[in-house]
ROGUVO-963540 format. One line per 3 residues: their letters; for each residue y, z negated, x of C-alpha. Coordinates in nm, 4 decimals. Layout:
A	Y,Z,X | ...
//
This chain:
MRV	7.4996,5.2040,-2.5176 | 7.3202,5.5128,-2.3837 | 7.0412,5.2981,-2.2378
HRI	7.0071,5.1201,-2.5741 | 6.9734,5.4557,-2.7536 | 6.7104,5.5809,-2.5056
AMT	6.5127,5.2569,-2.5377 | 6.5321,5.2761,-2.9164 | 6.4112,5.6370,-2.9100
LCV	6.1146,5.5448,-2.6912 | 6.0279,5.2594,-2.9264 | 6.0454,5.4990,-3.2196
LAL	5.8062,5.7400,-3.0542 | 5.5583,5.4696,-2.9560 | 5.5661,5.2996,-3.2932
TVG	5.5494,5.6243,-3.4892 | 5.2219,5.7150,-3.3245 | 5.0650,5.3694,-3.3530
CSR	5.1996,5.2554,-3.6886 | 5.1672,5.5498,-3.9222 | 4.8546,5.4388,-4.1100
SDP	4.9426,5.1072,-4.2796 | 5.2286,5.0191,-4.5142 | 5.3856,4.7806,-4.2585
GIT	5.3419,5.0496,-3.9935 | 5.5099,5.3103,-4.2143 | 5.7950,5.0665,-4.2862
TSV	5.8448,5.0060,-3.9154 | 5.8335,5.3779,-3.8338 | 6.0950,5.4591,-4.0986
KMR	6.3207,5.1731,-3.9842 | 6.2958,5.2805,-3.6223 | 6.3701,5.6447,-3.7065
LAA	6.6705,5.5420,-3.9169 | 6.7995,5.3227,-3.6341 | 6.7674,5.6089,-3.3860
DDT	6.9423,5.8640,-3.6082 | 7.3100,5.9279,-3.5231 | 7.4057,6.0250,-3.8797
VKA	7.2573,5.7255,-4.0578 | 7.4239,5.3917,-4.0205 | 7.1010,5.2036,-4.0925
AKI	7.2449,4.8539,-4.0552 | 7.2549,4.8093,-4.4329 | 6.9426,5.0031,-4.5350
NVD	6.6311,4.8086,-4.6279 | 6.2916,4.9790,-4.6166 | 5.9870,4.8648,-4.8128
TND	5.6528,5.0433,-4.8414 | 5.3803,5.0033,-5.1017 | 5.0789,5.2382,-5.1093
RVV	5.2618,5.4771,-4.8728 | 5.5616,5.5010,-5.1116 | 5.8816,5.4110,-4.9260
TLT	6.1684,5.2500,-5.1180 | 6.5125,5.2611,-4.9579 | 6.7754,5.0113,-5.0767
GEV	7.1121,4.9042,-4.9437 | 7.4462,5.0637,-4.8709 | 7.5803,5.3586,-4.6737
QTP	7.9362,5.4876,-4.6382 | 7.8898,5.8553,-4.7321 | 7.6628,6.0725,-4.9477
AEE	7.5630,6.2572,-4.6279 | 7.4255,5.9329,-4.4830 | 7.2259,5.8723,-4.8012
TKA	7.0818,6.2243,-4.7919 | 6.9927,6.1954,-4.4231 | 6.8258,5.8552,-4.4746
VEV	6.6043,6.0003,-4.7475 | 6.5232,6.3046,-4.5288 | 6.4313,6.0814,-4.2342
ARA	6.2040,5.8694,-4.4529 | 6.0342,6.1740,-4.6072 | 5.9740,6.3249,-4.2625
TKG	5.8007,6.0105,-4.1338 | 5.4270,6.0468,-4.0830 | 5.2211,5.8685,-4.3483
VAA	5.4928,5.8660,-4.6173 | 5.3654,5.9954,-4.9527 | 5.6950,5.9624,-5.1456
VVD	6.0451,5.8144,-5.1157 | 6.2317,5.6168,-5.3822 | 6.6088,5.6238,-5.3232
HIS	6.7991,5.3125,-5.4354 | 7.0767,5.3495,-5.1764 | 7.4355,5.2932,-5.2915
VVP	7.7264,5.4849,-5.1413 | 8.0070,5.2374,-5.0643 | 8.3007,5.3984,-4.8787
TPS	8.4702,5.2186,-4.5902 | 8.7635,5.0063,-4.7095 | 9.1058,5.1609,-4.6618
PTP	9.3880,4.9873,-4.4750 | 9.5925,4.7588,-4.6981 | 9.9306,4.9080,-4.7973
TTG	10.1310,4.6040,-4.6861 | 9.9862,4.5516,-4.3378 | 9.8338,4.8893,-4.2545
RLP	9.5271,4.7055,-4.1221 | 9.1689,4.6911,-4.2428 | 9.0551,4.3739,-4.4183
AEP	8.9362,4.1010,-4.1808 | 8.5751,4.1032,-4.0704 | 8.3552,3.8113,-4.1742
AGD	8.3421,3.5210,-3.9309 | 8.0586,3.5016,-3.6822 | 7.9154,3.7290,-3.4147
LSI	7.7072,3.9958,-3.5842 | 7.6876,4.2234,-3.2821 | 7.3150,4.2762,-3.3340
TDV	7.2484,4.4656,-3.6575 | 6.9658,4.3773,-3.8928 | 6.7897,4.7017,-3.8010
ALT	6.8109,4.6263,-3.4284 | 6.6880,4.2728,-3.4919 | 6.3928,4.4057,-3.6935
ADI	6.3092,4.6565,-3.4199 | 6.3287,4.3882,-3.1508 | 6.0965,4.1496,-3.3353
KTR	5.8496,4.4245,-3.4316 | 5.8360,4.5427,-3.0704 | 5.7659,4.1869,-2.9537
LLA	5.4930,4.1428,-3.2144 | 5.3266,4.4682,-3.1098 | 5.3452,4.3733,-2.7418
DPF	5.1964,4.0259,-2.7901 | 4.8198,4.0231,-2.7211 | 4.7633,3.7302,-2.9599
VSG	4.9293,3.8896,-3.2640 | 4.8133,4.1841,-3.4733 | 5.1613,4.3342,-3.4991
LKI	5.0497,4.6386,-3.6974 | 4.9567,4.4148,-3.9904 | 5.2902,4.2320,-4.0049
NVD	5.5905,4.3728,-4.1894 | 5.9306,4.2625,-4.0595 | 6.2348,4.2763,-4.2884
TKD	6.5825,4.1530,-4.1973 | 6.8809,4.0988,-4.4238 | 7.1946,3.9201,-4.3051
HVV	7.0029,3.8013,-3.9965 | 6.7370,3.6317,-4.2127 | 6.3979,3.7646,-4.1012
TLK	6.1033,3.7837,-4.3421 | 5.7503,3.8267,-4.2093 | 5.4904,3.9585,-4.4583
GVV	5.1273,4.0492,-4.4169 | 4.7806,3.9132,-4.3548 | 4.6806,3.7634,-4.0195
GTQ	4.3420,3.6489,-3.8909 | 4.4127,3.2866,-3.7956 | 4.6664,3.0079,-3.8345
AEK	4.7332,3.0324,-3.4591 | 4.8236,3.4020,-3.4964 | 5.0555,3.3164,-3.7873
DRA	5.2238,3.0399,-3.5848 | 5.2671,3.2738,-3.2875 | 5.4231,3.5501,-3.5030
LAI	5.6678,3.3037,-3.6566 | 5.7582,3.1687,-3.3122 | 5.8246,3.5215,-3.1827
ARE	6.0594,3.5887,-3.4743 | 6.2414,3.2575,-3.4320 | 6.2937,3.3212,-3.0587
AKQ	6.4852,3.6462,-3.1156 | 6.8608,3.6287,-3.0606 | 7.0876,3.5910,-3.3622
VAR	6.8117,3.5081,-3.6120 | 6.9633,3.2821,-3.8754 | 6.6311,3.1892,-4.0364
VED	6.2706,3.3101,-4.0610 | 6.1054,3.3384,-4.4031 | 5.7270,3.2998,-4.3852
QLT	5.5333,3.5220,-4.6262 | 5.2308,3.5578,-4.3994 | 4.8871,3.4684,-4.5277
VRK	4.5806,3.3785,-4.3254 | 4.2758,3.5882,-4.4103 | 3.9927,3.3769,-4.5521
R	3.6666,3.4078,-4.3680
//
């Protein structure tokens, strides 16, 4: 776990420097900073950026997590404003009859959506045939959506293949467009 946290922190630092200019870069920087923050449980926070305005949606367990998520987003380089649409949903209490928490949903969800997004974005940035800074990666319930404009059909195909190859991806939604020449 400690190695994972160190790796995530290094990714955050590298991506923060390289990604702070474009909307997809800002989105990635905010997501990475949320994932690295110990207070914020970013697994259920979605980040979208339009004209440097970051919109946070999803669920957290406490008001403190919501406040910290907004603070982290505001402190990210390149962010002009933050729109907070986060809902506070407390952790379920044990049932009175059994004293146990409700059962978890079936399936292995050991990799969170945020970690999956970070993994795919890191792979896109590392691939020499893909312009990873121009591709926004969003993940919800292990469904990955790629958005942005790429230079060629080959680059689009490569980006989609990278996303599909990541572990625990249920499906990849293609919202990439090829720039007309």
